[in-house]
C-alpha positions in Angstrom: -76.1 -3.7 -31.2 -76.2 -1.8 -27.9 -79.7 -0.9 -26.7 -80.7 2.6 -25.4 -80.7 1.1 -21.9 -77.2 -0.4 -22.5 -75.8 3.1 -23.2 -76.4 4.0 -19.5 -75.0 0.7 -18.2 -78.4 -1.2 -18.0 -78.0 -3.7 -20.9 -80.4 -6.6 -20.9 -80.4 -9.5 -23.3 -84.0 -10.8 -23.4 -87.6 -10.0 -22.4 -87.2 -11.7 -19.1 -84.2 -9.6 -18.1 -85.9 -6.5 -19.4 -89.0 -7.2 -17.3 -86.8 -7.8 -14.3 -85.0 -4.5 -14.8 -88.2 -2.6 -15.0 -89.4 -4.1 -11.8 -86.2 -3.1 -10.0 -86.4 0.4 -11.4 -90.0 0.7 -10.4 -89.2 -0.4 -6.8 -86.2 1.9 -6.5 -87.6 5.0 -8.2 -89.5 8.0 -7.0 -93.2 7.9 -7.9 -95.6 10.8 -8.2 -98.9 11.4 -10.0 -98.4 13.5 -13.2 -102.0 13.6 -14.6 -105.4 12.0 -14.5 -104.7 8.3 -13.9 -101.0 8.6 -14.6 -98.0 8.0 -12.3 -94.4 8.7 -13.2 -91.6 6.7 -11.6 -88.1 8.2 -12.0 -84.9 6.4 -11.1 -81.6 8.2 -11.2 -78.3 6.4 -10.8 -74.5 6.7 -11.1 -73.1 9.1 -13.6 -76.5 10.7 -14.3 -78.2 7.6 -15.7 -82.0 8.2 -15.6 -85.0 6.0 -16.4 -88.6 7.3 -16.5 -91.6 5.0 -16.3 -95.1 6.2 -16.9 -97.9 3.9 -15.6 -101.6 4.2 -16.2 -104.4 3.8 -13.6 -104.6 0.1 -14.3 -101.0 -0.4 -13.5 -99.8 -0.9 -17.1 -96.6 0.6 -18.3 -97.3 3.1 -21.0 -93.9 4.7 -21.5 -90.3 3.9 -20.6 -87.5 6.4 -21.3 -83.8 5.8 -20.6 -81.8 9.0 -20.7 -78.7 10.8 -19.4 -79.2 13.8 -17.1 -77.7 16.6 -19.1 -75.3 19.1 -17.5 -74.1 21.1 -20.5 -75.0 24.7 -21.2 -78.7 25.3 -22.0 -79.6 26.0 -25.6 -82.2 28.7 -26.4 -85.2 27.2 -28.2 -88.5 28.3 -29.6 -91.5 26.7 -31.3 -91.8 24.2 -28.5 -94.6 21.8 -29.3 -95.6 18.3 -28.1 -96.7 15.9 -30.8 -99.5 13.4 -30.3 -97.0 10.6 -29.8 -95.3 12.6 -26.9 -92.2 13.6 -28.8 -91.4 17.3 -28.5 -90.4 19.5 -31.4 -88.2 22.6 -31.0 -86.0 25.0 -32.9 -82.5 25.3 -31.7 -81.2 28.9 -31.8 -77.8 30.4 -32.1 -78.4 32.5 -29.0 -81.2 34.2 -27.0 -83.6 35.6 -29.5 -81.3 34.5 -32.3 -81.5 32.7 -35.6 -82.6 29.1 -35.9 -79.7 26.6 -36.2 -82.0 23.6 -36.9 -85.3 22.0 -35.9 -85.0 19.0 -33.6 -87.4 16.3 -32.4 -86.4 15.3 -28.8 -87.7 13.1 -26.0 -88.2 15.3 -23.0 -87.6 14.1 -19.4 -90.1 16.8 -18.4 -92.7 16.0 -21.1 -95.3 15.4 -18.3 -94.7 18.9 -17.1 -95.1 20.3 -20.6 -98.3 18.3 -21.1 -99.7 19.5 -17.8 -98.8 23.2 -18.5 -100.6 22.9 -21.8 -103.8 22.3 -19.8 -103.2 25.1 -17.2 -104.1 28.7 -17.5 -101.6 30.5 -19.8 -100.8 27.3 -21.6 -97.4 25.6 -22.2 -94.4 27.7 -23.0 -93.3 28.0 -26.7 -89.8 29.4 -25.9 -87.2 28.5 -23.3 -83.9 26.8 -22.9 -83.1 23.1 -23.4 -80.3 21.0 -22.0 -79.5 18.3 -24.4 -78.6 14.6 -23.9 -78.1 11.8 -26.3 -77.8 8.0 -26.3 -75.3 6.7 -28.8 -76.6 4.3 -31.4 -73.4 4.6 -33.4 -70.3 6.5 -32.2 -66.8 6.9 -33.5 -63.8 8.8 -32.0 -61.0 10.6 -33.9 -57.8 12.0 -32.4 -58.7 15.6 -33.4 -60.6 17.7 -35.9 -58.1 17.1 -38.7 -58.2 13.4 -38.2 -62.0 13.4 -38.4 -61.9 15.5 -41.6 -59.3 13.1 -43.2 -61.5 10.1 -42.2 -64.2 11.4 -44.5 -62.0 10.5 -47.5 -63.7 11.2 -50.8 -67.2 11.2 -49.3 -69.6 13.6 -51.0 -71.1 15.7 -49.6 -68.5 16.3 -47.0 -69.7 17.3 -43.5 -68.4 20.2 -41.6 -66.3 19.3 -38.5 -69.2 20.3 -36.3 -72.6 19.5 -37.7 -76.0 18.5 -36.4 -78.6 16.9 -38.7 -82.1 16.1 -37.4 -82.2 12.7 -39.1 -85.5 11.8 -37.5 -87.3 14.5 -39.5 -86.5 12.8 -42.8 -89.4 10.7 -44.0 -88.2 7.4 -45.6 -89.4 6.7 -49.1 -91.1 3.5 -48.0 -92.7 5.1 -44.9 -96.4 4.3 -44.3 -99.2 6.6 -43.2 -98.4 5.9 -39.5 -94.9 7.4 -39.9 -94.0 10.2 -37.5 -90.8 12.2 -36.9 -88.5 10.5 -34.3 -85.9 12.0 -31.9 -82.8 10.9 -33.8 -79.9 13.0 -35.0 -76.5 12.8 -36.6 -73.8 15.1 -35.2 -70.1 15.6 -34.7 -68.0 17.8 -32.6 -65.2 18.2 -30.1 -65.2 16.2 -26.8 -64.9 18.8 -24.1 -65.4 16.5 -21.1 -65.5 12.8 -20.4 -66.0 10.4 -17.5 -66.5 6.7 -17.0 -69.3 5.4 -14.8 -70.4 2.0 -13.5 -74.0 1.2 -12.9 -74.8 0.3 -9.3 -77.7 -1.9 -10.6 -75.9 -4.1 -13.1 -72.2 -3.3 -13.0 -72.4 -2.2 -16.6 -69.9 0.4 -17.6 -70.7 3.5 -19.7 -69.0 6.7 -20.8 -70.5 10.1 -20.2 -69.1 12.5 -23.0 -69.9 16.2 -23.5 -69.6 17.1 -27.2 -69.6 20.7 -28.5 -71.2 20.8 -31.9 -72.5 23.4 -34.4 -73.1 26.8 -32.9 -71.4 25.9 -29.7 -74.3 23.6 -28.7 -73.3 21.2 -26.0 -74.7 17.6 -25.9 -74.1 15.2 -23.0 -73.7 11.7 -24.7 -74.0 8.3 -23.1 -72.1 5.4 -24.8 -71.6 1.9 -23.5 -68.1 0.6 -22.9 -68.6 -1.9 -25.7 -69.2 0.9 -28.2 -65.8 2.6 -27.7 -62.4 1.0 -28.0 -61.0 3.3 -25.3 -62.0 6.0 -22.9 -62.6 9.4 -24.6 -60.5 12.4 -23.8 -61.1 16.1 -24.2 -59.8 17.3 -27.6 -60.9 14.2 -29.5 -63.6 14.4 -32.1 -66.8 12.4 -31.7 -69.2 11.6 -34.6 -72.2 9.3 -34.8 -76.0 8.7 -34.7 -77.9 9.4 -31.6 -81.3 9.2 -29.8 -82.0 12.7 -28.5 -83.3 13.5 -25.1 -83.4 16.7 -23.0 -84.9 18.8 -20.3 -86.6 22.2 -20.5 -86.3 22.6 -16.7 -90.0 23.1 -16.4 -91.8 23.4 -13.1 -94.3 20.8 -12.1 -97.8 22.4 -11.9 -99.1 19.6 -9.6 -96.5 20.6 -7.0 -97.6 24.3 -6.9 -98.0 25.5 -3.4 -96.2 22.6 -1.8 
């Protein structure tokens, strides 16, 4: 199974390789303080691959987030809230000031900004716009909408050609008291753009795919070359399970006045 790092061309196969990758990313990334005792290191590579490392005052890694820098149209959101585990929760809207399409947990690449704004005068915003990214955990391509619909066969219930289900909100029956919603979703939609990228760090190949799903929402998806039998093309239909990331485009309070 491809890891989240693998979807952006940074696949590792054991703990030693993972530790080595983190050391390289730490050395190559841009570091800045983002809160009391916390430093964020951000590395951005070919095709918009992005890794964020958060390090505490003792030099220990507390957080590592692989992501894809999203370039699609921003989605209006409201109800922005940061959970204790750092995952953000938002409501996706069908337009500015519009109706809710669905709630969604998402890992923000600007969660440090949201956290800091929450401690600043005026507090963190509860409304805004969100550019969405996703790392493919499972992905399938179909020639077009009709082919995707036919591939559902006799499945019940049948899904609409463009759907988005916040699967990470559904509590499993066997979940323990420590369970919390996770930034996972199922969605399908039309491929409207695609490109192939090769990581300058590892030589790993990945695909950057923009998918237009329910309500015209655009999601930039990263998928490893090993996950797809061929390069995607606009007009095809993509469907799968994804780890959701995104950016609210928030200003950094600690850079104010600089």
